[in-house]
C-alpha positions as CSV (number, residue, x, y, z in Angstrom):
1,M,-8.1,-0.5,-7.2
2,I,-9.7,-4.0,-7.0
3,G,-6.6,-5.8,-5.7
4,A,-2.9,-6.0,-5.4
5,V,-0.1,-8.5,-5.4
6,F,3.6,-8.0,-4.4
7,W,6.3,-10.6,-5.1
8,N,10.1,-10.6,-4.7
9,I,13.0,-12.7,-5.6
10,K,14.5,-14.6,-2.7
11,E,18.3,-14.4,-2.5
12,E,19.9,-14.4,-6.0
13,K,18.0,-15.0,-9.2
14,H,20.1,-18.1,-10.0
15,H,18.6,-19.8,-7.0
16,G,15.2,-19.7,-8.8
17,V,13.1,-18.9,-5.8
18,A,10.4,-16.2,-5.6
19,E,8.0,-15.2,-2.8
20,I,4.5,-13.8,-3.0
21,A,4.6,-11.4,-0.1
22,E,1.1,-10.0,-0.4
23,L,-2.0,-10.9,-2.3
24,W,-5.1,-8.8,-1.7
25,I,-8.6,-8.3,-3.2
26,D,-11.0,-5.5,-2.1
27,E,-13.4,-6.8,0.5
28,N,-16.4,-6.0,-1.7
29,L,-15.1,-8.1,-4.6
30,R,-14.2,-11.2,-2.8
31,R,-15.7,-14.7,-3.4
32,K,-15.8,-14.1,-7.2
33,G,-12.6,-16.0,-8.2
34,L,-10.6,-12.8,-8.6
35,K,-7.9,-13.8,-6.1
36,E,-7.3,-17.1,-7.9
37,K,-7.1,-15.3,-11.3
38,L,-4.6,-12.8,-9.8
39,L,-2.5,-15.6,-8.2
40,R,-2.3,-17.5,-11.5
41,V,-1.4,-14.3,-13.4
42,V,1.3,-13.4,-11.0
43,I,2.8,-16.9,-11.1
44,D,3.0,-16.5,-14.9
45,D,4.5,-13.0,-14.5
46,I,7.2,-14.4,-12.2
47,K,8.0,-17.2,-14.7
48,Q,8.3,-14.7,-17.5
49,H,10.6,-12.5,-15.4
50,F,12.9,-15.3,-14.7
51,I,12.9,-16.4,-18.3
52,S,13.7,-12.8,-19.4
53,C,16.7,-12.8,-17.1
54,T,17.8,-16.2,-18.4
55,H,17.3,-17.9,-15.1
56,H,15.0,-20.9,-14.2
57,L,12.2,-20.4,-11.7
58,G,12.1,-23.5,-9.4
59,E,9.8,-22.6,-6.5
60,V,7.3,-19.9,-5.4
61,I,6.8,-19.5,-1.7
62,V,3.7,-18.1,0.0
63,T,2.6,-18.0,3.6
64,T,-0.8,-17.7,5.3
65,G,-2.3,-17.9,8.7
66,E,-3.1,-21.4,9.9
67,D,-6.7,-20.3,10.5
68,N,-7.1,-18.8,7.1
69,E,-9.2,-21.5,5.4
70,P,-10.0,-19.6,2.2
71,A,-6.3,-18.8,1.6
72,K,-5.3,-22.4,2.3
73,R,-7.9,-23.8,-0.1
74,L,-6.7,-21.3,-2.8
75,C,-3.0,-22.2,-2.4
76,E,-3.8,-25.9,-2.7
77,K,-6.2,-25.4,-5.6
78,V,-3.4,-23.6,-7.6
79,G,-0.9,-26.4,-6.7
80,F,1.0,-25.2,-3.7
81,Q,2.0,-27.8,-1.1
82,S,2.1,-27.0,2.6
83,V,5.7,-27.7,3.7
84,T,6.0,-26.4,7.3
85,V,4.4,-24.5,10.1
86,L,6.0,-21.5,11.7
87,R,4.7,-21.7,15.3
88,D,3.8,-18.6,17.3
89,L,5.3,-16.4,14.5
90,F,3.3,-13.3,15.4
91,G,2.3,-14.2,18.9
92,R,1.3,-17.1,21.0
93,G,-1.0,-19.4,19.0
94,E,-0.5,-17.4,15.8
95,N,0.9,-20.0,13.5
96,E,1.8,-19.3,9.9
97,L,1.8,-22.0,7.2
98,V,4.5,-22.0,4.5
99,Y,3.4,-23.2,1.0
100,V,5.6,-24.0,-1.9
101,L,4.8,-24.3,-5.6
102,T,7.3,-26.3,-7.5
103,V,7.5,-24.9,-11.0
104,N,8.1,-27.2,-13.9
105,L,9.0,-25.4,-17.1
């Protein structure tokens, strides 16, 4: 396995919101653009899933640690916008950034 991604629908499909809960690439294969490719493929997969269910995908949500510079750069490169900070989410000083990609079909 070179990597994995897990996503889920938030609330009901008609709300049009999905979340990428986990995105991972094997440590030995990082820095080769695979995570960006996987992220773009999963976004397309999410879009197709919503279309097949006759619903409209409006937003995709992803979170990452405030100190995770590579993940932040990747999110922004793909078009996600940082919308808020969840302060001290996992412990004191462990802030999580929430990113949202607005999907225009």
